[in-house]
N, C-alpha and C positions, 0 to 999 in steps of 0.2 A: 028866720033870723035866728031863732034859737038852735037850730041844727047846724048852721053855719059857723057859730062861734066855736063848738068843740072841733069842728074840721080845720079851722085856722089854727087853733093851739096844736092840735096834732101836727099840722103841716110846718109850723114853726119849731117844734120841738124835733121833727125828723131832720130838718134843715140844720139845726144847732147840733144834732148828734152826729151828722155827716161831716162837720166842719173838724171833728176831731178824728176823723179816720183817715188811715193813709191813702192817698190817691194813686191811682194807677196811670196817670197821666204819662204819654210817651216821652222818653229821654234817650238820648245817645250816649253811648261811651267814647272816649277818644278815639278808638278804633273803628268807630262809626257802626257799631253793633247797636240794635235796638233793645231797650230794656225798659223798666218802670220802677218807681219808688216802691210800690208794693212787693214787686218780685224780689227787690234787692234786700228789703227790710223784714221779709217774712218769717226767716230763722233767726233772728236776732232780736235779743232782748233789749239793748239800748242802743239807740241810734241818734246821732246829732246830724241834721240836715241843715246847711247853710246855703242860702242863695247867694251869688257874688257875680262880679262881673271885673273885666280887665281894667276898664276906666275907673272903677269905684276904689278910691283911695281908702276908705274905712274898711272896705270889704278885705283888701289885702293886708291892711294892719291887723285886723282881727285874726285872719288865718295865720299870720306870721306870729302874732301872741300866743295863739294856741299850739302852734307847732313845737314852742319851747317846752311844754309840758304835756303834750299830747301822749306821748309815750307812758307817762305815770298815770294818766287819765285811764288809759286802756288798761294797764294792769291793775288799777285800783277797782274799776267800775265795769270793764270789759265792754266799754263803749266802741263803737265805729263812727267816724266823722265822714260824711258825705258832702262833698262840695259841689254844688251845682252851678254851673256857669250860665248866667242869663243872656251872654253875648248873642247878639243878633248875627244874620248872616254877613254883614260888613264887618264885623270885629271878632268872630269867632276864630279866625286863623290866628289870633294874638294869645289864644288860651294855651297851647302846647308850648310855645317859646317861653312864656311866662312860667308856668309850673315847671319847666325844666330848669330854670334859673332858681327855683325856690327849693327849700327842704321840707317841702309838704308831703307828709306819709298819709294822705288822704285819697279815698276814691273820688275821681273827678268825673263828673257827667256834665252833658251839655243838654240845654233847654232852649234851643235857638229861637223857637216859636213863643217863648213866655208861657206855656202851657201851665207848667206847675207853679209859677208865680201868679198866674189868675186863679189856679185853685186853691192856691193858699190865701187869695184874696188879699194881696199885699201890694202895693205900689212901689215900695222902696226897697233898696239892698243896702247894707247887708239885712237879712232877714232870717232868723235861726229858729229851728224848732227842735225839740226834744222828742223823739218816739219810743214809747215803751211798749213792746208787744203788740206793734200794730196801732196803737193809738197816740195821737198827740198830747202830750201832757205838759209841754210848755211852748210859749211862743215870746219872741223878743225881736224888735226891730231896731236897727241902727248900731253903732259900735263907738264907745269911747274907752280910752286906755282903762283896763280894769274890768272891763265887762266880761272879759275871758274868766274871772274869778267868781263871778255872779254866775255864770253859766256852769262852772264846775261845783258850786254849793247846790244849783240846782239838781245837778247830775246825781249828787250824792244823795238827795232826798227819794231818788227813784230806784235805787240799787236793792 
């Protein structure tokens, strides 16, 4: 029993550590190419990743609100925003038409199997993380008007 306790503590700390690392779960680009978050973020210092869906009104509101100040954010913090749609095979065909009607200057990726959503261990969207040099430094679930300002304040802490 005495030997089991240190092993359990080690296992729990390794699990907690892995929760903050960027995942390499498979994603698709809008053109159908395979990629993953780890590959996309490897050369970037600061990245915002937000999980969203076409059927999620708060998700679209959040991405619309960020789009108004995103250019300023990029200039000041050198951040890149990656919006990962969790639309499944029934609704993924709505993603391209939706973003074509928006003024979103984001990288859009697809997670139709919800692999990244499960890897982030979240059940709701919008779900937003800030990744700094391959490590998740901030997590936030949900959106209310003004949340984008809190996200920006959090960004500034990590430049």
